[in-house]
DSSP file (Angstrom, degrees, kcal/mol; ACC not computed):
  #  RESIDUE AA STRUCTURE BP1 BP2  ACC     N-H-->O    O-->H-N    N-H-->O    O-->H-N    TCO  KAPPA ALPHA  PHI   PSI    X-CA   Y-CA   Z-CA
    1    1 A X              0   0    0      0, 0.0     2,-0.1     0, 0.0     3,-0.1   0.000 360.0 360.0 360.0 136.1    1.1   -4.2   25.7
    2    2 A X        -     0   0    0      1,-0.1     2,-0.2     0, 0.0     0, 0.0  -0.438 360.0 -95.7 -71.8 145.6    2.7   -0.8   25.4
    3    3 A X        -     0   0    0     -2,-0.1     2,-0.5     4,-0.0    -1,-0.1  -0.442  38.5-166.8 -65.1 131.6    1.9    1.3   22.4
    4    4 A X     >  -     0   0    0     -2,-0.2     4,-2.4     1,-0.1     5,-0.2  -0.966  11.2-160.5-126.6 111.7    4.4    0.9   19.6
    5    5 A X  H  > S+     0   0    0     -2,-0.5     4,-2.6     1,-0.2     5,-0.2   0.900  92.4  51.1 -58.4 -47.5    4.2    3.5   16.8
    6    6 A X  H  > S+     0   0    0      1,-0.2     4,-2.8     2,-0.2     5,-0.3   0.931 111.3  47.9 -59.3 -48.8    6.1    1.4   14.3
    7    7 A X  H  > S+     0   0    0      1,-0.2     4,-2.6     2,-0.2    -1,-0.2   0.933 111.1  49.8 -60.4 -46.2    3.9   -1.6   14.9
    8    8 A X  H  X S+     0   0    0     -4,-2.4     4,-2.1     2,-0.2    -1,-0.2   0.901 111.3  49.1 -59.0 -45.4    0.8    0.3   14.6
    9    9 A X  H  X S+     0   0    0     -4,-2.6     4,-2.3     2,-0.2    -2,-0.2   0.921 112.1  48.4 -61.4 -44.8    2.0    1.9   11.3
   10   10 A X  H  X S+     0   0    0     -4,-2.8     4,-2.5     1,-0.2    -2,-0.2   0.917 110.1  51.8 -62.6 -43.5    3.0   -1.5    9.9
   11   11 A X  H  X S+     0   0    0     -4,-2.6     4,-2.4    -5,-0.3    -1,-0.2   0.895 109.3  50.8 -61.6 -39.5   -0.4   -3.0   10.9
   12   12 A X  H  X S+     0   0    0     -4,-2.1     4,-2.6     2,-0.2     5,-0.3   0.921 109.3  51.2 -61.6 -45.2   -2.2   -0.1    9.1
   13   13 A X  H  X S+     0   0    0     -4,-2.3     4,-2.6     2,-0.2     5,-0.2   0.932 110.9  46.7 -59.5 -47.2   -0.2   -0.7    6.0
   14   14 A X  H  X S+     0   0    0     -4,-2.5     4,-2.6     2,-0.2     5,-0.2   0.956 111.6  52.6 -59.3 -49.8   -1.0   -4.5    6.0
   15   15 A X  H  X S+     0   0    0     -4,-2.4     4,-1.5     1,-0.2    -2,-0.2   0.918 113.7  42.2 -55.7 -47.1   -4.7   -3.7    6.6
   16   16 A X  H  X S+     0   0    0     -4,-2.6     4,-1.7     2,-0.2    -1,-0.2   0.855 112.3  53.4 -74.1 -33.9   -4.9   -1.3    3.6
   17   17 A X  H  X S+     0   0    0     -4,-2.6     4,-1.4    -5,-0.3    -1,-0.2   0.908 109.6  48.9 -60.8 -41.2   -2.8   -3.5    1.3
   18   18 A X  H  X S+     0   0    0     -4,-2.6     4,-2.1     1,-0.2    -2,-0.2   0.817 107.4  55.1 -71.2 -30.1   -5.2   -6.3    2.0
   19   19 A X  H  X S+     0   0    0     -4,-1.5     4,-2.4    -5,-0.2    -1,-0.2   0.828 102.3  58.1 -69.3 -30.5   -8.1   -4.0    1.3
   20   20 A X  H  X S+     0   0    0     -4,-1.7     4,-2.3     2,-0.2    -2,-0.2   0.919 106.0  48.3 -62.4 -41.3   -6.6   -3.2   -2.1
   21   21 A X  H  X S+     0   0    0     -4,-1.4     4,-2.9     1,-0.2    -2,-0.2   0.940 112.2  49.6 -61.8 -48.3   -6.7   -6.9   -2.9
   22   22 A X  H  X S+     0   0    0     -4,-2.1     4,-2.8     1,-0.2    -2,-0.2   0.877 108.9  51.7 -60.3 -38.6  -10.4   -7.0   -1.8
   23   23 A X  H  X S+     0   0    0     -4,-2.4     4,-2.3     2,-0.2     6,-0.2   0.927 110.5  47.9 -66.3 -46.6  -11.3   -4.0   -3.9
   24   24 A X  H  X>S+     0   0    0     -4,-2.3     5,-3.0     1,-0.2     4,-0.6   0.951 114.6  47.4 -57.9 -47.1   -9.7   -5.6   -7.0
   25   25 A X  H ><5S+     0   0    0     -4,-2.9     3,-1.1     1,-0.2    -2,-0.2   0.941 111.6  49.5 -60.1 -45.5  -11.6   -8.8   -6.2
   26   26 A X  H 3<5S+     0   0    0     -4,-2.8    -1,-0.2     1,-0.3    -2,-0.2   0.873 116.3  41.4 -62.8 -37.7  -14.9   -7.1   -5.6
   27   27 A X  H 3<5S-     0   0    0     -4,-2.3    -1,-0.3    -5,-0.2    -2,-0.2   0.421 110.9-120.8 -90.3  -0.8  -14.6   -5.1   -8.9
   28   28 A X  T <<5 +     0   0    0     -3,-1.1     2,-0.8    -4,-0.6    -3,-0.2   0.875  46.4 176.0  61.5  39.7  -13.3   -8.2  -10.8
   29   29 A X      < +     0   0    0     -5,-3.0    -1,-0.2    -6,-0.2     3,-0.1  -0.677  20.1 143.7 -81.7 111.8  -10.1   -6.3  -11.7
   30   30 A X        +     0   0    0     -2,-0.8     2,-0.3     1,-0.2    -1,-0.2   0.548  63.3  30.5-121.0 -19.9   -7.8   -8.7  -13.6
   31   31 A X  S  > S-     0   0    0      1,-0.1     4,-2.3     0, 0.0    -1,-0.2  -0.901  81.2-106.6-137.8 166.3   -6.2   -6.4  -16.1
   32   32 A X  H  > S+     0   0    0     -2,-0.3     4,-3.2     1,-0.2     5,-0.2   0.909 121.1  55.5 -57.5 -39.4   -5.2   -2.9  -16.6
   33   33 A X  H  > S+     0   0    0      2,-0.2     4,-1.4     1,-0.2    -1,-0.2   0.892 106.0  51.2 -64.2 -37.9   -8.2   -2.4  -19.0
   34   34 A X  H  4 S+     0   0    0      2,-0.2     4,-0.4     1,-0.2     3,-0.4   0.965 113.4  45.5 -55.8 -50.8  -10.5   -3.6  -16.2
   35   35 A X  H >< S+     0   0    0     -4,-2.3     3,-1.4     1,-0.3     7,-0.2   0.909 110.9  51.0 -64.9 -43.3   -9.0   -1.0  -13.8
   36   36 A X  H 3< S+     0   0    0     -4,-3.2    -1,-0.3     1,-0.3    -2,-0.2   0.792 108.7  55.5 -64.4 -27.0   -9.0    1.8  -16.4
   37   37 A X  T 3< S+     0   0    0     -4,-1.4     2,-0.6    -3,-0.4    -1,-0.3   0.496  96.2  71.3 -85.8  -4.5  -12.8    1.1  -17.0
   38   38 A X    <>  +     0   0    0     -3,-1.4     4,-2.4    -4,-0.4    -1,-0.2  -0.795  49.4 175.5-123.5  92.8  -13.8    1.4  -13.4
   39   39 A X  H  > S+     0   0    0     -2,-0.6     4,-2.4     1,-0.2     5,-0.2   0.869  85.4  55.0 -58.9 -38.7  -13.8    4.9  -12.0
   40   40 A X  H  > S+     0   0    0      1,-0.2     4,-2.1     2,-0.2    -1,-0.2   0.901 108.5  47.2 -63.8 -41.5  -15.2    3.7   -8.7
   41   41 A X  H  > S+     0   0    0      2,-0.2     4,-2.8     1,-0.2     5,-0.2   0.899 110.2  53.5 -66.3 -41.0  -12.4    1.2   -8.2
   42   42 A X  H  X S+     0   0    0     -4,-2.4     4,-2.4    -7,-0.2    -2,-0.2   0.904 109.6  48.1 -59.9 -40.1   -9.8    3.9   -9.1
   43   43 A X  H  X S+     0   0    0     -4,-2.4     4,-1.8     2,-0.2    -1,-0.2   0.924 112.7  48.1 -66.6 -43.6  -11.3    6.2   -6.4
   44   44 A X  H  X S+     0   0    0     -4,-2.1     4,-2.0     1,-0.2    -2,-0.2   0.929 114.0  46.5 -63.0 -44.6  -11.2    3.4   -3.9
   45   45 A X  H  X S+     0   0    0     -4,-2.8     4,-2.6     1,-0.2    -2,-0.2   0.905 109.3  53.2 -68.0 -41.4   -7.6    2.4   -4.8
   46   46 A X  H  X S+     0   0    0     -4,-2.4     4,-1.6    -5,-0.2    -1,-0.2   0.868 109.7  50.3 -67.5 -31.9   -6.3    6.0   -4.7
   47   47 A X  H  X S+     0   0    0     -4,-1.8     4,-2.3     2,-0.2    -1,-0.2   0.903 109.9  49.6 -66.1 -39.8   -7.7    6.4   -1.2
   48   48 A X  H  X S+     0   0    0     -4,-2.0     4,-1.4     2,-0.2    -2,-0.2   0.878 106.3  55.7 -68.2 -34.3   -6.1    3.3   -0.1
   49   49 A X  H  X S+     0   0    0     -4,-2.6     4,-2.5     2,-0.2     3,-0.3   0.913 109.5  46.5 -59.0 -42.1   -2.8    4.5   -1.5
   50   50 A X  H  X S+     0   0    0     -4,-1.6     4,-2.1     1,-0.2    -2,-0.2   0.907 109.6  55.2 -64.5 -41.2   -3.1    7.6    0.7
   51   51 A X  H  X S+     0   0    0     -4,-2.3     4,-0.6     1,-0.2    -1,-0.2   0.724 113.6  41.8 -66.9 -20.5   -4.1    5.3    3.7
   52   52 A X  H  X S+     0   0    0     -4,-1.4     4,-2.0    -3,-0.3    -1,-0.2   0.808 109.3  58.3 -90.4 -36.5   -0.8    3.4    3.1
   53   53 A X  H  X S+     0   0    0     -4,-2.5     4,-2.0    -5,-0.2     5,-0.2   0.938 100.7  55.3 -56.6 -49.3    1.3    6.4    2.5
   54   54 A X  H  < S+     0   0    0     -4,-2.1     4,-0.4     1,-0.2     3,-0.2   0.923 115.3  34.2 -57.3 -53.5    0.6    8.2    5.7
   55   55 A X  H >< S+     0   0    0     -4,-0.6     3,-1.1     1,-0.2     4,-0.5   0.850 112.3  62.1 -70.5 -31.2    1.7    5.4    8.1
   56   56 A X  H >< S+     0   0    0     -4,-2.0     3,-0.9     1,-0.3    -1,-0.2   0.853  99.6  54.9 -63.4 -34.9    4.4    4.1    5.8
   57   57 A X  T 3< S+     0   0    0     -4,-2.0    -1,-0.3     1,-0.2    -2,-0.2   0.682 104.6  56.4 -70.2 -17.8    6.3    7.4    6.1
   58   58 A X  T <  S+     0   0    0     -3,-1.1     2,-0.3    -4,-0.4    -1,-0.2   0.500  77.9 110.1 -92.7  -3.4    6.3    7.1    9.9
   59   59 A X  S <  S-     0   0    0     -3,-0.9     5,-0.1    -4,-0.5   -53,-0.0  -0.568  78.3-106.4 -72.5 129.3    8.0    3.8   10.1
   60   60 A X    >>  -     0   0    0     -2,-0.3     4,-1.9     1,-0.1     3,-0.5  -0.119  19.0-120.9 -57.8 152.4   11.5    4.1   11.6
   61   61 A X  H 3> S+     0   0    0      1,-0.2     4,-1.3     2,-0.2    -1,-0.1   0.793 110.8  60.9 -68.2 -26.9   14.4    3.8    9.3
   62   62 A X  H 34 S+     0   0    0      1,-0.2     4,-0.4     2,-0.2    -1,-0.2   0.853 109.8  42.2 -66.7 -32.8   15.8    0.9   11.3
   63   63 A X  H X4 S+     0   0    0     -3,-0.5     3,-0.7     2,-0.2     4,-0.3   0.819 106.5  59.7 -84.5 -31.1   12.7   -1.1   10.6
   64   64 A X  H >< S+     0   0    0     -4,-1.9     3,-1.4     1,-0.3     7,-0.3   0.838  99.4  59.6 -66.6 -28.0   12.4   -0.1    6.9
   65   65 A X  T 3< S+     0   0    0     -4,-1.3     3,-0.3     1,-0.3    -1,-0.3   0.809 101.8  54.4 -68.8 -24.7   15.9   -1.7    6.4
   66   66 A X  T <  S+     0   0    0     -3,-0.7    -1,-0.3    -4,-0.4     2,-0.3   0.520 107.1  53.4 -79.5  -8.2   14.3   -4.9    7.7
   67   67 A X    <>  +     0   0    0     -3,-1.4     4,-2.9    -4,-0.3    -1,-0.2  -0.614  61.5 160.5-129.0  69.3   11.6   -4.7    4.9
   68   68 A X  H  > S+     0   0    0     -3,-0.3     4,-1.8    -2,-0.3    -1,-0.1   0.842  74.2  51.5 -65.0 -33.5   13.4   -4.3    1.7
   69   69 A X  H  > S+     0   0    0      2,-0.2     4,-0.7     1,-0.2    -1,-0.2   0.926 115.8  40.6 -68.7 -42.9   10.6   -5.4   -0.6
   70   70 A X  H >> S+     0   0    0      1,-0.2     3,-1.0     2,-0.2     4,-0.8   0.913 111.8  57.4 -71.9 -40.0    8.1   -2.9    1.0
   71   71 A X  H >X S+     0   0    0     -4,-2.9     3,-1.0    -7,-0.3     4,-0.6   0.885  99.0  59.3 -56.5 -40.2   10.8   -0.2    1.2
   72   72 A X  H 3< S+     0   0    0     -4,-1.8     4,-0.4     1,-0.2    -1,-0.3   0.811 106.6  48.9 -58.8 -29.8   11.3   -0.4   -2.5
   73   73 A X  H <X S+     0   0    0     -3,-1.0     4,-2.8    -4,-0.7    -1,-0.2   0.638  87.8  86.1 -81.4 -18.4    7.6    0.5   -2.9
   74   74 A X  H <X S+     0   0    0     -3,-1.0     4,-2.5    -4,-0.8    -1,-0.2   0.874  89.0  47.5 -56.5 -46.0    7.5    3.5   -0.6
   75   75 A X  H  X S+     0   0    0     -4,-0.6     4,-2.7    -3,-0.2    -1,-0.2   0.901 112.2  50.4 -63.0 -40.2    8.6    6.0   -3.2
   76   76 A X  H  > S+     0   0    0     -4,-0.4     4,-2.5     2,-0.2     5,-0.2   0.899 110.1  50.9 -64.3 -39.5    6.1    4.7   -5.7
   77   77 A X  H  X S+     0   0    0     -4,-2.8     4,-2.5     2,-0.2    -2,-0.2   0.934 112.2  47.0 -60.8 -45.8    3.4    5.0   -3.0
   78   78 A X  H  X S+     0   0    0     -4,-2.5     4,-2.4     2,-0.2    -2,-0.2   0.921 113.1  47.6 -64.0 -45.9    4.4    8.6   -2.3
   79   79 A X  H  X S+     0   0    0     -4,-2.7     4,-2.6     2,-0.2     5,-0.2   0.938 114.6  46.3 -61.1 -48.3    4.5    9.6   -5.9
   80   80 A X  H  X S+     0   0    0     -4,-2.5     4,-2.3     1,-0.2    -1,-0.2   0.893 113.5  48.7 -61.8 -42.4    1.1    8.0   -6.6
   81   81 A X  H  X S+     0   0    0     -4,-2.5     4,-1.9    -5,-0.2     5,-0.2   0.909 111.0  50.2 -63.0 -42.6   -0.5    9.5   -3.6
   82   82 A X  H  X S+     0   0    0     -4,-2.4     4,-2.6     1,-0.2     5,-0.4   0.940 113.7  45.1 -66.1 -46.9    0.9   13.0   -4.4
   83   83 A X  H  X S+     0   0    0     -4,-2.6     4,-2.5     1,-0.2     7,-0.3   0.919 114.7  46.9 -60.7 -44.7   -0.4   12.9   -8.0
   84   84 A X  H  < S+     0   0    0     -4,-2.3     4,-0.3    -5,-0.2    -1,-0.2   0.795 117.8  43.3 -70.5 -27.2   -3.8   11.5   -7.0
   85   85 A X  H  < S+     0   0    0     -4,-1.9    -2,-0.2    -5,-0.2    -1,-0.2   0.840 128.8  23.4 -84.2 -36.0   -4.2   14.1   -4.3
   86   86 A X  H  < S+     0   0    0     -4,-2.6    -3,-0.2    -5,-0.2    -2,-0.2   0.673 136.6  21.7-109.1 -18.7   -2.9   17.1   -6.0
   87   87 A X    ><  +     0   0    0     -4,-2.5     3,-2.3    -5,-0.4    -1,-0.1  -0.313  65.1 161.1-147.1  54.1   -3.3   16.5   -9.8
   88   88 A X  G >  S+     0   0    0     -4,-0.3     3,-1.8     1,-0.3    -4,-0.1   0.808  70.6  65.1 -50.7 -37.7   -6.0   13.8  -10.1
   89   89 A X  G 3  S+     0   0    0      1,-0.3    -1,-0.3    -3,-0.1    -5,-0.1   0.720 103.0  47.5 -62.0 -22.0   -6.7   14.6  -13.7
   90   90 A X  G <  S+     0   0    0     -3,-2.3     2,-0.3    -7,-0.3    -1,-0.3   0.126  77.6 138.4-109.1  21.9   -3.2   13.5  -14.8
   91   91 A X    <   -     0   0    0     -3,-1.8     2,-1.0    -8,-0.1     3,-0.1  -0.496  50.5-138.1 -67.1 128.2   -3.0   10.2  -12.9
   92   92 A X    >>  -     0   0    0     -2,-0.3     4,-1.7     1,-0.2     3,-0.5  -0.801  13.0-163.5 -86.0 104.7   -1.5    7.4  -14.9
   93   93 A X  H 3> S+     0   0    0     -2,-1.0     4,-2.9     1,-0.3    -1,-0.2   0.770  86.0  59.3 -65.1 -28.5   -3.7    4.5  -14.2
   94   94 A X  H 3> S+     0   0    0      2,-0.2     4,-2.2     1,-0.2    -1,-0.3   0.917 105.4  48.8 -67.7 -41.0   -1.2    2.0  -15.5
   95   95 A X  H <> S+     0   0    0     -3,-0.5     4,-2.3     2,-0.2    -2,-0.2   0.934 114.2  45.9 -59.4 -48.4    1.4    3.2  -12.9
   96   96 A X  H  X S+     0   0    0     -4,-1.7     4,-2.6     1,-0.2     5,-0.2   0.920 112.7  50.8 -64.5 -44.3   -1.2    2.9  -10.1
   97   97 A X  H  X S+     0   0    0     -4,-2.9     4,-2.0     1,-0.2    -1,-0.2   0.887 110.9  47.4 -63.9 -37.9   -2.4   -0.5  -11.4
   98   98 A X  H  X S+     0   0    0     -4,-2.2     4,-2.2     2,-0.2    -1,-0.2   0.882 110.4  53.9 -71.4 -37.7    1.2   -1.9  -11.5
   99   99 A X  H  X S+     0   0    0     -4,-2.3     4,-3.2     2,-0.2     5,-0.3   0.935 110.4  46.3 -56.8 -48.1    1.9   -0.4   -8.0
  100  100 A X  H  X S+     0   0    0     -4,-2.6     4,-1.9     1,-0.2    -2,-0.2   0.906 111.9  50.5 -62.9 -39.4   -1.2   -2.3   -6.6
  101  101 A X  H  < S+     0   0    0     -4,-2.0    -1,-0.2    -5,-0.2    -2,-0.2   0.884 117.6  40.8 -68.2 -36.7   -0.1   -5.5   -8.4
  102  102 A X  H >< S+     0   0    0     -4,-2.2     3,-1.3     1,-0.2     6,-0.2   0.910 114.5  50.6 -75.7 -43.7    3.4   -5.2   -6.9
  103  103 A X  H 3< S+     0   0    0     -4,-3.2    -2,-0.2     1,-0.3    -3,-0.2   0.818 107.0  53.4 -69.5 -31.3    2.3   -4.1   -3.4
  104  104 A X  T 3< S+     0   0    0     -4,-1.9    -1,-0.3    -5,-0.3    -2,-0.1   0.290  77.3 128.7 -92.5  14.2   -0.2   -6.8   -2.9
  105  105 A X  S X> S-     0   0    0     -3,-1.3     4,-1.8     1,-0.1     3,-0.7  -0.418  70.7-119.5 -69.0 145.6    2.2   -9.7   -3.6
  106  106 A X  H 3> S+     0   0    0      1,-0.2     4,-2.9     2,-0.2     5,-0.2   0.854 110.8  60.8 -52.9 -37.8    2.2  -12.3   -0.9
  107  107 A X  H 3> S+     0   0    0      1,-0.2     4,-2.1     2,-0.2    -1,-0.2   0.891 104.6  46.4 -57.3 -43.6    6.0  -11.6   -0.3
  108  108 A X  H <> S+     0   0    0     -3,-0.7     4,-2.4    -6,-0.2     5,-0.2   0.946 113.6  47.4 -69.2 -46.8    5.4   -8.1    0.7
  109  109 A X  H  X S+     0   0    0     -4,-1.8     4,-2.8     1,-0.2     5,-0.2   0.923 113.4  49.5 -59.6 -44.4    2.5   -8.9    3.0
  110  110 A X  H  X S+     0   0    0     -4,-2.9     4,-2.5    -5,-0.2    -1,-0.2   0.890 109.9  51.7 -58.0 -41.5    4.6  -11.7    4.6
  111  111 A X  H  X S+     0   0    0     -4,-2.1     4,-2.0    -5,-0.2    -2,-0.2   0.942 113.5  43.5 -62.9 -49.9    7.6   -9.3    5.0
  112  112 A X  H  X S+     0   0    0     -4,-2.4     4,-2.4     1,-0.2    -2,-0.2   0.897 114.4  48.8 -69.4 -40.1    5.4   -6.7    6.8
  113  113 A X  H  X S+     0   0    0     -4,-2.8     4,-2.5    -5,-0.2    -1,-0.2   0.871 109.0  54.8 -67.1 -34.7    3.6   -9.3    9.0
  114  114 A X  H  X S+     0   0    0     -4,-2.5     4,-1.9    -5,-0.2    -2,-0.2   0.930 109.9  45.3 -63.6 -44.1    6.9  -10.9    9.9
  115  115 A X  H  X S+     0   0    0     -4,-2.0     4,-1.9     2,-0.2    -2,-0.2   0.920 112.4  51.9 -62.4 -43.2    8.3   -7.6   11.2
  116  116 A X  H  X S+     0   0    0     -4,-2.4     4,-2.0     1,-0.2    -2,-0.2   0.886 108.5  51.3 -64.5 -35.6    5.1   -6.8   13.0
  117  117 A X  H  X S+     0   0    0     -4,-2.5     4,-1.6     1,-0.2    -1,-0.2   0.888 108.4  51.5 -66.1 -37.3    5.3  -10.3   14.7
  118  118 A X  H  X S+     0   0    0     -4,-1.9     4,-0.6     1,-0.2    -1,-0.2   0.876 109.9  49.4 -66.1 -36.6    8.8   -9.6   15.9
  119  119 A X  H >< S+     0   0    0     -4,-1.9     3,-0.6     1,-0.2    -2,-0.2   0.872 109.7  51.5 -70.9 -35.5    7.6   -6.2   17.3
  120  120 A X  H 3< S+     0   0    0     -4,-2.0    -1,-0.2     1,-0.2    -2,-0.2   0.840 110.3  50.0 -67.5 -31.5    4.8   -7.9   19.1
  121  121 A X  H 3<        0   0    0     -4,-1.6    -1,-0.2     1,-0.2    -2,-0.2   0.557 360.0 360.0 -85.4  -8.5    7.1  -10.5   20.6
  122  122 A X    <<        0   0    0     -4,-0.6    -1,-0.2    -3,-0.6    -2,-0.1   0.502 360.0 360.0 -77.8 360.0    9.7   -7.9   21.9
């Protein structure tokens, strides 16, 4: 199969979104208070936000139109990544927590995986 940049970027996003779920599970994060109380979890999640941001910005505009749920989250990913990378001390953990909760919804993962499957079958 020929290399497809968009497919690769979508697969990376799915991989890191699923890792976010795993991190929350591993640290027993069920509430904002749980998240605010775990600096190690915060560090892992901010790294995963960066890991999602980089490939998400490389996905072509034609495909982002096919992923409206994920596309809605891209600006939030970018803002969270920029704050955590450049001004870590002012990170609003509630915003990051809500981003993770929204981004890891089954509907978003299914949307990304659906587009990835279409690309594999082309």
